[in-house]
MDAnalysis code that builds the backbone (N, CA, C; Angstrom):
import MDAnalysis as mda
import numpy as np

u = mda.Universe.empty(681, n_residues=227, atom_resindex=np.repeat(np.arange(227), 3), trajectory=True)
u.add_TopologyAttr("name", ["N", "CA", "C"] * 227)
u.add_TopologyAttr("resid", np.arange(1, 228))
u.add_TopologyAttr("resname", ["MET", "ARG", "ASN", "ARG", "LYS", "GLN", "ALA", "LEU", "LEU", "VAL", "ALA", "GLY", "CYS", "LEU", "TRP", "ALA", "ALA", "ALA", "THR", "SER", "PHE", "ALA", "GLN", "THR", "GLU", "LYS", "GLY", "ASP", "TRP", "ALA", "GLN", "PHE", "GLY", "ARG", "TYR", "ALA", "GLU", "ALA", "ASN", "LYS", "THR", "VAL", "LYS", "VAL", "PRO", "SER", "ASN", "VAL", "VAL", "PHE", "MET", "GLY", "ASN", "SER", "ILE", "THR", "ASP", "GLY", "TRP", "TRP", "PRO", "ALA", "ASP", "SER", "ALA", "PHE", "PHE", "ILE", "ARG", "ASN", "ASP", "PHE", "VAL", "ASP", "ARG", "GLY", "ILE", "SER", "GLY", "GLN", "THR", "THR", "SER", "GLU", "MET", "LEU", "VAL", "ARG", "PHE", "ARG", "GLN", "ASP", "VAL", "ILE", "ASN", "LEU", "LYS", "PRO", "LYS", "ALA", "VAL", "VAL", "ILE", "LEU", "ALA", "GLY", "ILE", "ASN", "ASP", "ILE", "ALA", "HIS", "ASN", "ASN", "GLY", "ALA", "ILE", "ALA", "LEU", "GLU", "ASN", "VAL", "PHE", "GLY", "ASN", "LEU", "VAL", "SER", "MET", "ALA", "GLU", "LEU", "ALA", "LYS", "ALA", "ASN", "HIS", "ILE", "GLN", "VAL", "ILE", "PHE", "CYS", "SER", "VAL", "LEU", "PRO", "ALA", "TYR", "ASP", "PHE", "PRO", "TRP", "ARG", "PRO", "GLY", "MET", "ARG", "PRO", "ALA", "GLY", "LYS", "VAL", "ILE", "GLN", "LEU", "ASN", "LYS", "TRP", "ILE", "LYS", "ALA", "TYR", "ALA", "ASP", "ALA", "ASN", "GLY", "LEU", "THR", "TYR", "VAL", "ASP", "TYR", "HIS", "SER", "ALA", "LEU", "LYS", "ASP", "GLU", "ARG", "ASP", "GLY", "LEU", "PRO", "ALA", "ASN", "LEU", "SER", "LYS", "ASP", "GLY", "VAL", "HIS", "PRO", "THR", "LEU", "GLU", "GLY", "TYR", "LYS", "ILE", "MET", "GLU", "GLU", "ILE", "VAL", "LEU", "LYS", "ALA", "ILE", "ARG", "GLU", "THR", "VAL", "ARG"])
u.atoms.positions = np.array([
    [-65.337, -32.380, 13.042],
    [-64.419, -31.898, 11.990],
    [-64.143, -32.993, 10.974],
    [-63.945, -34.231, 11.523],
    [-63.652, -35.349, 10.629],
    [-64.837, -35.634, 9.701],
    [-66.036, -35.587, 10.305],
    [-67.232, -35.829, 9.498],
    [-67.403, -34.761, 8.419],
    [-67.038, -33.539, 8.773],
    [-67.149, -32.438, 7.813],
    [-66.183, -32.646, 6.641],
    [-64.946, -33.078, 6.970],
    [-63.960, -33.338, 5.918],
    [-64.425, -34.460, 5.002],
    [-65.019, -35.496, 5.629],
    [-65.505, -36.620, 4.832],
    [-66.636, -36.168, 3.916],
    [-67.497, -35.311, 4.462],
    [-68.618, -34.803, 3.660],
    [-68.116, -33.980, 2.481],
    [-67.105, -33.155, 2.750],
    [-66.529, -32.344, 1.670],
    [-65.862, -33.208, 0.621],
    [-65.191, -34.282, 1.078],
    [-64.520, -35.191, 0.156],
    [-65.534, -35.890, -0.735],
    [-66.635, -36.353, -0.114],
    [-67.683, -37.022, -0.883],
    [-68.299, -36.047, -1.883],
    [-68.552, -34.818, -1.431],
    [-69.132, -33.809, -2.320],
    [-68.208, -33.519, -3.494],
    [-66.897, -33.442, -3.189],
    [-65.925, -33.200, -4.257],
    [-65.891, -34.327, -5.265],
    [-65.976, -35.547, -4.773],
    [-65.969, -36.711, -5.664],
    [-67.207, -36.731, -6.550],
    [-68.350, -36.389, -5.935],
    [-69.595, -36.358, -6.706],
    [-69.547, -35.272, -7.771],
    [-68.966, -34.100, -7.420],
    [-68.844, -33.001, -8.389],
    [-67.949, -33.395, -9.547],
    [-66.808, -34.047, -9.226],
    [-65.879, -34.488, -10.271],
    [-66.536, -35.508, -11.179],
    [-67.304, -36.426, -10.574],
    [-67.980, -37.446, -11.377],
    [-69.024, -36.814, -12.276],
    [-69.761, -35.855, -11.718],
    [-70.788, -35.177, -12.508],
    [-70.178, -34.385, -13.645],
    [-69.048, -33.716, -13.353],
    [-68.360, -32.940, -14.388],
    [-67.851, -33.846, -15.497],
    [-67.254, -34.953, -15.119],
    [-66.751, -35.910, -16.095],
    [-67.872, -36.454, -16.958],
    [-69.007, -36.769, -16.307],
    [-70.159, -37.283, -17.043],
    [-70.676, -36.247, -18.029],
    [-70.735, -34.987, -17.570],
    [-71.234, -33.912, -18.433],
    [-70.334, -33.723, -19.641],
    [-69.012, -33.792, -19.411],
    [-68.081, -33.634, -20.530],
    [-68.242, -34.769, -21.530],
    [-68.461, -36.006, -20.998],
    [-68.662, -37.140, -21.883],
    [-69.940, -36.982, -22.681],
    [-70.991, -36.499, -21.979],
    [-72.266, -36.317, -22.646],
    [-72.158, -35.273, -23.763],
    [-71.445, -34.178, -23.476],
    [-71.310, -33.117, -24.458],
    [-70.359, -33.507, -25.585],
    [-69.445, -34.407, -25.300],
    [-68.506, -34.827, -26.322],
    [-67.421, -33.797, -26.577],
    [-66.930, -33.775, -27.802],
    [-65.835, -32.890, -28.199],
    [-66.406, -31.518, -28.536],
    [-66.634, -30.710, -27.501],
    [-67.349, -29.441, -27.659],
    [-66.726, -28.525, -28.717],
    [-65.417, -28.350, -28.668],
    [-64.745, -27.457, -29.610],
    [-64.328, -28.168, -30.897],
    [-64.616, -29.467, -30.991],
    [-64.305, -30.286, -32.172],
    [-62.807, -30.339, -32.476],
    [-62.032, -30.646, -31.448],
    [-60.604, -30.870, -31.648],
    [-60.371, -32.021, -32.630],
    [-61.280, -32.974, -32.621],
    [-61.097, -34.146, -33.466],
    [-61.300, -33.906, -34.938],
    [-61.943, -32.818, -35.288],
    [-62.267, -32.568, -36.701],
    [-61.019, -32.558, -37.583],
    [-59.973, -31.868, -37.150],
    [-58.763, -31.731, -37.970],
    [-57.539, -32.393, -37.345],
    [-57.746, -33.196, -36.318],
    [-56.608, -33.798, -35.604],
    [-55.713, -34.595, -36.540],
    [-56.285, -35.431, -37.369],
    [-55.495, -36.243, -38.297],
    [-54.954, -35.398, -39.440],
    [-55.777, -34.514, -39.971],
    [-55.344, -33.670, -41.089],
    [-54.166, -32.790, -40.701],
    [-54.141, -32.333, -39.450],
    [-53.036, -31.483, -38.999],
    [-51.696, -32.207, -39.024],
    [-51.732, -33.521, -38.876],
    [-50.492, -34.298, -38.876],
    [-49.831, -34.308, -40.255],
    [-50.614, -34.059, -41.292],
    [-50.083, -34.114, -42.657],
    [-49.746, -32.739, -43.218],
    [-50.041, -31.683, -42.439],
    [-49.753, -30.322, -42.901],
    [-48.259, -30.059, -42.818],
    [-47.727, -29.496, -43.873],
    [-46.309, -29.131, -43.885],
    [-46.077, -27.987, -42.900],
    [-45.184, -28.204, -41.948],
    [-44.884, -27.188, -40.934],
    [-43.477, -26.639, -41.165],
    [-43.287, -25.311, -41.215],
    [-44.328, -24.303, -41.089],
    [-45.218, -24.241, -42.329],
    [-46.478, -23.909, -42.111],
    [-47.429, -23.815, -43.214],
    [-47.470, -22.385, -43.742],
    [-48.251, -22.174, -44.781],
    [-48.322, -20.863, -45.411],
    [-49.329, -19.968, -44.691],
    [-50.597, -20.143, -44.981],
    [-51.648, -19.341, -44.366],
    [-52.783, -20.266, -43.933],
    [-53.272, -20.082, -42.708],
    [-54.401, -20.856, -42.202],
    [-55.638, -19.966, -42.168],
    [-56.746, -20.492, -42.677],
    [-58.021, -19.799, -42.622],
    [-58.826, -20.372, -41.455],
    [-59.083, -19.569, -40.438],
    [-59.855, -19.985, -39.267],
    [-61.259, -19.396, -39.356],
    [-62.272, -20.258, -39.183],
    [-63.624, -19.729, -39.276],
    [-64.706, -20.741, -39.003],
    [-65.908, -20.399, -39.430],
    [-67.092, -21.219, -39.214],
    [-67.537, -21.866, -40.526],
    [-68.850, -21.998, -40.743],
    [-69.336, -22.681, -41.940],
    [-68.994, -21.934, -43.227],
    [-68.834, -20.625, -43.142],
    [-68.473, -19.867, -44.341],
    [-67.078, -20.273, -44.812],
    [-66.167, -20.465, -43.871],
    [-64.832, -20.961, -44.213],
    [-64.864, -22.455, -44.502],
    [-65.640, -23.194, -43.724],
    [-65.770, -24.642, -43.914],
    [-66.310, -24.956, -45.314],
    [-67.280, -24.183, -45.761],
    [-67.881, -24.414, -47.067],
    [-67.065, -23.896, -48.229],
    [-66.030, -23.132, -47.926],
    [-65.181, -22.563, -48.970],
    [-64.420, -23.664, -49.706],
    [-63.930, -24.650, -48.934],
    [-63.160, -25.738, -49.550],
    [-63.985, -26.514, -50.571],
    [-65.171, -27.034, -50.231],
    [-65.938, -27.764, -51.254],
    [-66.390, -26.878, -52.410],
    [-66.571, -25.584, -52.148],
    [-66.990, -24.675, -53.220],
    [-65.862, -24.401, -54.203],
    [-64.625, -24.276, -53.689],
    [-63.490, -23.945, -54.563],
    [-62.188, -24.416, -53.912],
    [-62.006, -25.729, -53.843],
    [-60.797, -26.285, -53.214],
    [-59.530, -25.872, -53.958],
    [-59.667, -25.584, -55.247],
    [-58.499, -25.196, -56.042],
    [-57.862, -23.922, -55.499],
    [-58.663, -23.052, -54.927],
    [-58.147, -21.809, -54.349],
    [-57.140, -22.101, -53.244],
    [-57.466, -23.075, -52.397],
    [-56.584, -23.435, -51.285],
    [-55.382, -24.235, -51.763],
    [-55.613, -25.161, -52.651],
    [-54.522, -26.007, -53.147],
    [-53.510, -25.185, -53.930],
    [-54.003, -24.335, -54.800],
    [-53.126, -23.531, -55.664],
    [-52.241, -22.588, -54.856],
    [-52.782, -22.067, -53.756],
    [-52.049, -21.075, -52.966],
    [-51.398, -21.652, -51.709],
    [-51.514, -22.960, -51.529],
    [-50.956, -23.619, -50.344],
    [-51.548, -23.046, -49.062],
    [-52.881, -22.857, -49.071],
    [-53.598, -22.370, -47.905],
    [-54.222, -23.562, -47.176],
    [-54.407, -23.404, -45.874],
    [-55.007, -24.451, -45.039],
    [-56.363, -23.977, -44.537],
    [-57.412, -24.745, -44.808],
    [-58.767, -24.403, -44.367],
    [-59.049, -25.099, -43.043],
    [-59.361, -24.301, -42.004],
    [-59.699, -24.857, -40.700],
    [-61.029, -24.290, -40.195],
    [-61.988, -24.211, -41.101],
    [-63.327, -23.783, -40.720],
    [-64.148, -24.953, -40.215],
    [-65.023, -24.688, -39.253],
    [-65.945, -25.707, -38.746],
    [-67.348, -25.105, -38.682],
    [-68.259, -25.748, -39.367],
    [-69.629, -25.261, -39.465],
    [-70.277, -25.110, -38.096],
    [-70.963, -23.992, -37.912],
    [-71.728, -23.751, -36.699],
    [-70.957, -23.164, -35.542],
    [-69.629, -23.060, -35.675],
    [-68.844, -22.642, -34.513],
    [-68.930, -21.149, -34.216],
    [-68.806, -20.880, -32.919],
    [-68.734, -19.512, -32.423],
    [-67.275, -19.163, -32.141],
    [-67.030, -17.900, -31.801],
    [-65.661, -17.475, -31.513],
    [-65.102, -18.165, -30.271],
    [-65.962, -18.521, -29.329],
    [-65.497, -19.215, -28.118],
    [-64.897, -20.569, -28.473],
    [-65.562, -21.306, -29.353],
    [-65.060, -22.613, -29.776],
    [-63.774, -22.480, -30.581],
    [-63.713, -21.473, -31.433],
    [-62.511, -21.251, -32.236],
    [-61.318, -20.873, -31.365],
    [-61.585, -20.061, -30.354],
    [-60.514, -19.660, -29.442],
    [-59.933, -20.872, -28.723],
    [-60.788, -21.797, -28.325],
    [-60.344, -22.998, -27.620],
    [-59.452, -23.870, -28.509],
    [-59.787, -23.989, -29.778],
    [-59.003, -24.866, -30.670],
    [-57.941, -24.101, -31.465],
    [-57.739, -22.831, -31.154],
    [-56.821, -21.998, -31.915],
    [-55.391, -22.521, -31.871],
    [-54.989, -23.037, -30.721],
    [-53.616, -23.540, -30.606],
    [-53.405, -24.749, -31.511],
    [-54.331, -25.694, -31.453],
    [-54.164, -26.912, -32.245],
    [-54.268, -26.643, -33.743],
    [-55.273, -25.863, -34.154],
    [-55.568, -25.729, -35.574],
    [-54.889, -24.548, -36.250],
    [-54.214, -23.700, -35.468],
    [-53.485, -22.571, -36.072],
    [-52.047, -22.525, -35.564],
    [-51.857, -22.268, -34.284],
    [-50.516, -22.034, -33.748],
    [-49.575, -23.201, -34.017],
    [-50.036, -24.412, -33.778],
    [-49.167, -25.584, -33.939],
    [-48.763, -25.843, -35.390],
    [-49.474, -25.240, -36.330],
    [-49.125, -25.384, -37.745],
    [-48.074, -24.356, -38.166],
    [-47.772, -23.422, -37.265],
    [-46.739, -22.403, -37.484],
    [-46.889, -21.680, -38.837],
    [-48.087, -21.165, -39.113],
    [-48.266, -20.475, -40.394],
    [-47.616, -19.100, -40.407],
    [-47.416, -18.580, -41.605],
    [-46.949, -17.206, -41.728],
    [-48.037, -16.237, -41.295],
    [-49.297, -16.607, -41.603],
    [-50.418, -15.729, -41.275],
    [-51.668, -16.549, -41.016],
    [-52.608, -15.944, -40.287],
    [-53.917, -16.551, -40.074],
    [-54.980, -15.566, -40.542],
    [-55.944, -16.077, -41.294],
    [-57.077, -15.285, -41.759],
    [-58.263, -15.649, -40.877],
    [-58.733, -14.696, -40.077],
    [-59.806, -14.954, -39.112],
    [-61.111, -14.353, -39.606],
    [-62.092, -15.217, -39.825],
    [-63.433, -14.787, -40.234],
    [-64.429, -15.440, -39.270],
    [-64.950, -14.673, -38.326],
    [-65.777, -15.256, -37.266],
    [-66.683, -14.214, -36.639],
    [-67.770, -14.698, -36.034],
    [-68.652, -13.816, -35.284],
    [-70.124, -13.943, -35.618],
    [-70.448, -14.411, -36.806],
    [-71.859, -14.440, -37.209],
    [-72.658, -15.435, -36.373],
    [-72.060, -16.560, -35.994],
    [-72.785, -17.545, -35.191],
    [-72.969, -17.096, -33.745],
    [-72.076, -16.244, -33.263],
    [-72.259, -15.637, -31.946],
    [-73.476, -14.719, -31.979],
    [-73.568, -13.929, -33.055],
    [-74.695, -13.010, -33.208],
    [-76.005, -13.792, -33.331],
    [-75.925, -14.984, -33.898],
    [-77.104, -15.852, -34.014],
    [-77.390, -16.624, -32.729],
    [-76.531, -16.474, -31.719],
    [-76.676, -17.158, -30.426],
    [-76.671, -18.679, -30.583],
    [-75.765, -19.172, -31.426],
    [-75.661, -20.616, -31.639],
    [-75.342, -21.383, -30.367],
    [-74.571, -20.749, -29.469],
    [-74.230, -21.380, -28.188],
    [-74.854, -20.632, -27.019],
    [-75.963, -19.968, -27.288],
    [-76.598, -19.152, -26.262],
    [-76.226, -17.686, -26.424],
    [-76.919, -16.843, -25.693],
    [-76.697, -15.400, -25.796],
    [-75.296, -15.024, -25.335],
    [-74.685, -14.099, -26.052],
    [-73.362, -13.589, -25.699],
    [-73.301, -12.122, -26.098],
    [-72.761, -11.295, -25.220],
    [-72.636, -9.869, -25.504],
    [-71.676, -9.655, -26.666],
    [-71.978, -8.668, -27.489],
    [-71.133, -8.383, -28.647],
    [-69.714, -8.031, -28.207],
    [-69.591, -7.392, -27.056],
    [-68.275, -7.042, -26.523],
    [-67.443, -8.295, -26.248],
    [-68.101, -9.366, -25.806],
    [-67.378, -10.607, -25.526],
    [-66.997, -11.339, -26.798],
    [-67.800, -11.209, -27.822],
    [-67.444, -11.758, -29.135],
    [-66.173, -11.074, -29.627],
    [-66.168, -9.759, -29.541],
    [-64.985, -8.987, -29.925],
    [-63.781, -9.385, -29.085],
    [-63.998, -9.602, -27.793],
    [-62.903, -10.020, -26.922],
    [-62.305, -11.347, -27.338],
    [-63.121, -12.286, -27.758],
    [-62.609, -13.570, -28.250],
    [-61.754, -13.381, -29.499],
    [-62.185, -12.491, -30.374],
    [-61.413, -12.213, -31.588],
    [-60.060, -11.586, -31.244],
    [-60.081, -10.660, -30.309],
    [-58.836, -10.025, -29.866],
    [-57.904, -11.065, -29.241],
    [-58.460, -11.984, -28.467],
    [-57.639, -13.024, -27.839],
    [-56.963, -13.902, -28.895],
    [-57.679, -14.228, -29.948],
    [-57.073, -15.005, -31.037],
    [-55.929, -14.224, -31.673],
    [-56.152, -12.943, -31.877],
    [-55.109, -12.111, -32.478],
    [-53.883, -12.033, -31.577],
    [-54.100, -11.892, -30.280],
    [-52.981, -11.800, -29.352],
    [-52.202, -13.116, -29.287],
    [-52.903, -14.232, -29.328],
    [-52.231, -15.537, -29.366],
    [-51.383, -15.670, -30.628],
    [-51.948, -15.235, -31.746],
    [-51.208, -15.316, -33.007],
    [-49.953, -14.449, -32.958],
    [-50.101, -13.206, -32.526],
    [-48.963, -12.288, -32.475],
    [-47.879, -12.796, -31.526],
    [-48.288, -13.389, -30.407],
    [-47.320, -13.926, -29.451],
    [-46.521, -15.073, -30.045],
    [-47.064, -15.692, -31.080],
    [-46.388, -16.806, -31.749],
    [-45.870, -16.421, -33.133],
    [-45.707, -15.119, -33.342],
    [-45.092, -14.584, -34.570],
    [-45.875, -14.962, -35.824],
    [-47.198, -14.934, -35.697],
    [-48.084, -15.211, -36.823],
    [-48.791, -13.914, -37.202],
    [-48.693, -13.532, -38.458],
    [-49.372, -12.323, -38.934],
    [-50.880, -12.528, -38.875],
    [-51.609, -11.489, -38.466],
    [-53.062, -11.575, -38.320],
    [-53.758, -10.807, -39.435],
    [-54.673, -11.487, -40.102],
    [-55.513, -10.862, -41.118],
    [-56.957, -11.009, -40.654],
    [-57.535, -9.919, -40.192],
    [-58.915, -9.924, -39.703],
    [-59.871, -9.655, -40.862],
    [-60.931, -10.433, -40.935],
    [-61.946, -10.234, -41.961],
    [-63.216, -9.671, -41.339],
    [-63.872, -8.794, -42.067],
    [-65.177, -8.335, -41.622],
    [-66.148, -9.501, -41.650],
    [-67.090, -9.506, -40.731],
    [-68.172, -10.477, -40.777],
    [-69.004, -10.177, -42.014],
    [-69.431, -11.221, -42.712],
    [-70.217, -11.034, -43.926],
    [-71.587, -10.442, -43.590],
    [-72.161, -9.674, -44.506],
    [-73.487, -9.109, -44.245],
    [-74.541, -10.201, -44.089],
    [-75.502, -9.945, -43.225],
    [-76.617, -10.880, -43.019],
    [-77.843, -10.083, -42.579],
    [-78.924, -10.212, -43.303],
    [-80.162, -9.509, -42.957],
    [-81.020, -10.330, -42.010],
    [-80.937, -11.661, -42.135],
    [-81.714, -12.549, -41.277],
    [-81.064, -13.926, -41.270],
    [-81.414, -14.749, -40.286],
    [-80.895, -16.110, -40.194],
    [-81.998, -17.100, -40.535],
    [-81.789, -17.962, -41.515],
    [-82.829, -18.939, -41.857],
    [-83.118, -19.922, -40.731],
    [-82.123, -20.207, -39.894],
    [-82.318, -21.145, -38.786],
    [-82.806, -20.459, -37.502],
    [-82.791, -19.125, -37.489],
    [-83.263, -18.388, -36.313],
    [-83.773, -17.015, -36.771],
    [-84.905, -17.007, -37.449],
    [-85.406, -15.763, -38.053],
    [-85.846, -14.731, -37.018],
    [-85.788, -13.489, -37.452],
    [-86.289, -12.388, -36.631],
    [-85.288, -11.754, -35.701],
    [-84.012, -12.116, -35.798],
    [-83.006, -11.583, -34.871],
    [-82.394, -10.260, -35.343],
    [-82.668, -9.885, -36.571],
    [-82.175, -8.611, -37.116],
    [-80.672, -8.420, -36.896],
    [-79.857, -9.248, -37.504],
    [-78.412, -9.211, -37.234],
    [-77.636, -8.102, -37.940],
    [-78.226, -7.465, -38.951],
    [-77.461, -6.548, -39.807],
    [-76.722, -5.471, -39.016],
    [-77.411, -4.840, -38.082],
    [-76.785, -3.768, -37.306],
    [-75.675, -4.269, -36.400],
    [-75.852, -5.445, -35.810],
    [-74.819, -6.013, -34.940],
    [-73.574, -6.383, -35.750],
    [-73.797, -6.875, -36.948],
    [-72.662, -7.192, -37.823],
    [-71.859, -5.932, -38.122],
    [-72.550, -4.863, -38.441],
    [-71.877, -3.596, -38.748],
    [-71.106, -3.086, -37.538],
    [-71.705, -3.168, -36.350],
    [-71.024, -2.700, -35.137],
    [-69.779, -3.535, -34.840],
    [-69.906, -4.861, -34.943],
    [-68.750, -5.724, -34.686],
    [-67.633, -5.441, -35.681],
    [-67.997, -5.229, -36.928],
    [-66.992, -4.923, -37.946],
    [-66.267, -3.605, -37.654],
    [-66.984, -2.630, -37.124],
    [-66.349, -1.358, -36.755],
    [-65.290, -1.580, -35.680],
    [-65.607, -2.398, -34.689],
    [-64.654, -2.686, -33.618],
    [-63.450, -3.456, -34.157],
    [-63.706, -4.423, -35.019],
    [-62.608, -5.222, -35.582],
    [-61.670, -4.326, -36.385],
    [-62.237, -3.471, -37.224],
    [-61.409, -2.583, -38.047],
    [-60.618, -1.611, -37.182],
    [-61.255, -1.063, -36.159],
    [-60.563, -0.115, -35.277],
    [-59.405, -0.799, -34.562],
    [-59.628, -2.023, -34.119],
    [-58.554, -2.765, -33.439],
    [-57.422, -3.073, -34.409],
    [-57.780, -3.499, -35.616],
    [-56.756, -3.801, -36.620],
    [-55.930, -2.563, -36.944],
    [-56.606, -1.435, -37.134],
    [-55.907, -0.192, -37.455],
    [-54.993, 0.248, -36.315],
    [-55.470, 0.118, -35.082],
    [-54.704, 0.561, -33.919],
    [-53.497, -0.323, -33.647],
    [-53.544, -1.568, -34.124],
    [-52.473, -2.520, -33.825],
    [-51.672, -2.948, -35.060],
    [-51.846, -2.238, -36.142],
    [-51.062, -2.514, -37.337],
    [-51.373, -3.848, -37.990],
    [-52.622, -4.302, -37.868],
    [-53.027, -5.568, -38.461],
    [-53.775, -5.328, -39.770],
    [-53.843, -6.346, -40.588],
    [-54.550, -6.244, -41.861],
    [-56.039, -6.477, -41.647],
    [-56.861, -5.637, -42.282],
    [-58.310, -5.779, -42.205],
    [-58.855, -5.985, -43.605],
    [-59.643, -7.051, -43.769],
    [-60.237, -7.385, -45.060],
    [-61.725, -7.064, -45.015],
    [-62.166, -6.184, -45.887],
    [-63.558, -5.726, -45.863],
    [-64.396, -6.478, -46.899],
    [-64.907, -7.641, -46.481],
    [-65.834, -8.381, -47.335],
    [-67.207, -7.694, -47.352],
    [-67.570, -7.117, -46.221],
    [-68.917, -6.598, -46.040],
    [-69.294, -5.575, -47.106],
    [-68.429, -4.609, -47.326],
    [-68.730, -3.553, -48.297],
    [-68.863, -4.102, -49.713],
    [-68.089, -5.138, -50.022],
    [-68.093, -5.700, -51.375],
    [-69.295, -6.606, -51.637],
    [-69.902, -7.124, -50.572],
    [-70.949, -8.129, -50.751],
    [-72.355, -7.655, -50.379],
    [-72.494, -6.592, -49.629],
    [-73.794, -6.210, -49.078],
    [-74.752, -5.676, -50.141],
    [-76.050, -5.827, -49.842],
    [-77.085, -5.230, -50.682],
    [-77.669, -4.016, -49.954],
    [-78.788, -3.493, -50.435],
    [-79.363, -2.280, -49.854],
    [-79.903, -2.495, -48.443],
    [-80.088, -3.771, -48.029],
    [-80.572, -4.064, -46.670],
    [-79.425, -4.441, -45.736],
    [-78.195, -4.290, -46.189],
    [-77.010, -4.741, -45.454],
    [-77.047, -6.248, -45.225],
    [-77.578, -6.943, -46.233],
    [-77.584, -8.397, -46.237],
    [-76.856, -8.914, -47.457],
    [-76.806, -10.234, -47.608],
    [-76.210, -10.835, -48.806],
    [-77.272, -10.907, -49.893],
    [-76.999, -10.384, -51.079],
    [-77.989, -10.433, -52.162],
    [-78.209, -11.855, -52.675],
    [-79.352, -12.070, -53.296],
    [-79.741, -13.409, -53.754],
    [-78.778, -13.985, -54.776],
    [-78.121, -13.135, -55.551],
    [-77.194, -13.652, -56.563],
    [-75.868, -14.120, -55.975],
    [-75.640, -13.807, -54.699],
    [-74.387, -14.213, -54.046],
    [-74.609, -15.207, -52.915],
    [-75.867, -15.508, -52.595],
    [-76.165, -16.431, -51.499],
    [-77.556, -17.028, -51.672],
    [-77.667, -18.321, -51.375],
    [-78.961, -18.983, -51.467],
    [-79.777, -18.850, -50.184],
    [-79.086, -18.618, -49.058],
    [-79.784, -18.543, -47.778],
    [-79.585, -17.223, -47.042],
    [-78.876, -16.291, -47.660],
    [-78.661, -14.992, -47.042],
    [-77.520, -14.928, -46.059],
    [-76.812, -16.048, -45.881],
    [-75.699, -16.095, -44.933],
    [-74.437, -16.673, -45.572],
    [-74.589, -17.742, -46.325],
    [-73.441, -18.443, -46.906],
    [-73.275, -18.066, -48.385],
    [-72.064, -17.725, -48.797],
    [-71.850, -17.311, -50.183],
    [-71.993, -18.465, -51.179],
    [-72.385, -18.110, -52.381],
    [-72.303, -19.032, -53.508],
    [-70.872, -18.987, -54.031],
    [-70.582, -19.797, -55.039],
    [-69.241, -19.765, -55.628],
    [-68.907, -18.365, -56.129],
    [-69.891, -17.678, -56.687],
    [-69.654, -16.308, -57.159],
    [-69.260, -15.397, -56.000],
    [-69.900, -15.596, -54.853],
    [-69.546, -14.809, -53.676],
    [-68.141, -15.119, -53.192],
    [-67.799, -16.409, -53.172],
    [-66.445, -16.807, -52.758],
    [-65.390, -16.231, -53.702],
    [-65.696, -16.163, -54.974],
    [-64.732, -15.623, -55.945],
    [-64.427, -14.158, -55.644],
    [-65.451, -13.408, -55.259],
    [-65.238, -12.009, -54.877],
    [-64.359, -11.941, -53.631],
    [-64.631, -12.800, -52.663],
    [-63.846, -12.844, -51.429],
    [-62.402, -13.231, -51.714],
    [-62.207, -14.169, -52.611],
    [-60.851, -14.631, -52.939],
    [-59.997, -13.499, -53.493],
    [-60.577, -12.721, -54.368],
    [-59.831, -11.603, -54.955],
    [-59.408, -10.604, -53.877],
    [-60.319, -10.336, -52.940],
    [-60.034, -9.368, -51.885],
    [-58.980, -9.898, -50.917],
    [-59.157, -11.150, -50.472],
    [-58.251, -11.673, -49.447],
    [-56.877, -11.985, -50.026],
    [-56.800, -12.385, -51.272],
    [-55.494, -12.652, -51.886],
    [-54.638, -11.396, -51.910],
    [-55.249, -10.291, -52.230],
    [-54.525, -9.021, -52.252],
    [-53.999, -8.702, -50.845],
    [-54.852, -8.921, -49.842],
    [-54.458, -8.639, -48.457],
    [-53.331, -9.557, -48.002],
    [-53.410, -10.826, -48.376],
    [-52.366, -11.789, -47.983],
    [-51.027, -11.419, -48.615],
    [-51.056, -11.065, -49.869],
    [-49.816, -10.703, -50.568],
    [-49.175, -9.468, -49.977],
    [-49.999, -8.536, -49.501],
    [-49.472, -7.320, -48.881],
    [-48.969, -7.573, -47.469],
    [-49.532, -8.597, -46.806],
    [-49.180, -8.895, -45.417],
    [-48.016, -9.847, -45.311],
    [-48.029, -10.891, -46.116],
    [-46.993, -11.926, -46.070],
    [-46.001, -11.669, -47.181],
    [-44.855, -11.175, -46.808],
    [-43.824, -10.843, -47.806],
    [-42.625, -11.756, -47.631],
])
């Protein structure tokens, strides 16, 4: 019995060491460090936080005046999936105590940036973010995933239909729970349910002209939601 306990103890120590090593090797998986310092300078409570991936991350360099003029906080991180956003949601949204959060996420999950994930689980991550926000008295503004016909970094995945399906679930959830839904997809899509060349250089990320269309739509939604 004693030898068995010792063996289990050694095995546990080896597992802990291996886990610690793996975490060190992987580094800051959810990128808590990206906005750690910037969050310290945000006026709390803040106005509106934009949570997202590279589309939100690239919004600031494309038109920083939009965020500055409206006292909005950009917390997008390029390449992130909904799982990563959910993990950092407390630090980058809840702790800033915003009036509202604008959530635009899901395209990188569909692209399998962190491996394959069922569309239902992507939706579940989005719902979890919404529930966390509501539990902390933060208004939720859900955005449709932007149209995408193909991924330049992972061609041949045919994402258009999955984007449409995920957007249907997001809208249905928003409607059923009294949340605001922002429909970028209908305003930006072309005949292939992708982003047209005049609004995107790579078929996924908007140009400044595309962001301007999004700004008009989301500003109206924010004004109606945050009174």
